C-alpha positions in Angstrom: 19.2 28.1 13.4 22.5 26.2 13.5 22.9 23.3 11.2 19.9 24.1 9.0 20.1 26.0 5.7 16.9 27.6 4.3 16.4 30.3 1.7 15.9 33.9 2.8 12.3 33.9 1.7 11.4 31.0 3.8 13.4 32.3 6.7 11.6 35.6 6.5 8.2 33.9 6.3 9.0 31.8 9.4 10.3 34.9 11.3 7.1 36.8 10.4 5.0 33.9 11.8 7.1 33.8 14.9 6.9 37.5 15.4 3.1 37.3 15.1 3.1 34.6 17.7 5.3 36.7 20.0 8.0 34.0 20.0 11.6 33.8 19.1 12.1 31.8 15.9 13.6 28.8 17.6 10.7 28.8 20.1 8.1 29.1 17.3 9.7 26.2 15.4 9.7 24.1 18.5 6.0 24.8 19.0 5.2 24.0 15.4 7.2 20.7 15.8 5.1 19.9 19.0 1.9 20.6 17.2 2.8 18.4 14.2 3.7 15.5 16.6 0.4 15.8 18.3 -1.4 16.0 15.0 0.5 12.8 13.8 -0.3 11.0 17.1 -4.0 12.0 16.8 -4.1 10.8 13.2 -2.4 7.5 14.1 -4.9 7.0 17.0 -7.8 7.8 14.8 -6.7 5.3 12.3 -6.3 2.6 14.9 -9.7 3.5 16.3 -11.3 3.1 13.0 -9.6 -0.2 12.3 -10.6 -1.6 15.7 -14.1 -0.4 15.7 -14.6 -1.5 12.1 -13.8 -5.1 13.1 -17.0 -6.9 14.1 -15.2 -9.5 16.2 -13.4 -6.8 18.2 -16.7 -4.9 18.7 -18.4 -8.1 19.8 -15.6 -9.0 22.2 -15.8 -5.6 23.7 -19.5 -5.8 24.0 -19.3 -9.2 25.7 -16.7 -8.0 28.2 -18.2 -4.6 29.0 -21.7 -4.7 27.7 -23.1 -3.3 24.6 -25.0 -0.1 24.1 -28.5 0.0 25.6 -31.1 -0.5 23.1 -33.3 2.6 22.8 -37.0 2.1 22.8 -38.6 3.6 19.7 -42.1 5.1 20.2 -44.2 5.4 17.1 -44.4 8.8 15.7 -47.2 10.5 13.9 -46.4 11.5 10.4 
């Protein structure tokens, strides 16, 4: 791992994880980095989704453009 200094305990732990995954250490770290990028993108997308769907004006504009959800008919139920 050129250019990166980590303590032996951390390196051994990472190497153990890489070995368990059947990957060389650099390949394992690249995979972890990709997974973390995907997690960050998903979290960012989820935050944007919450913000947009939490805005009544945005929801109303979407419904006006594409149609809102169909209203379900409710049948009376016996208790």
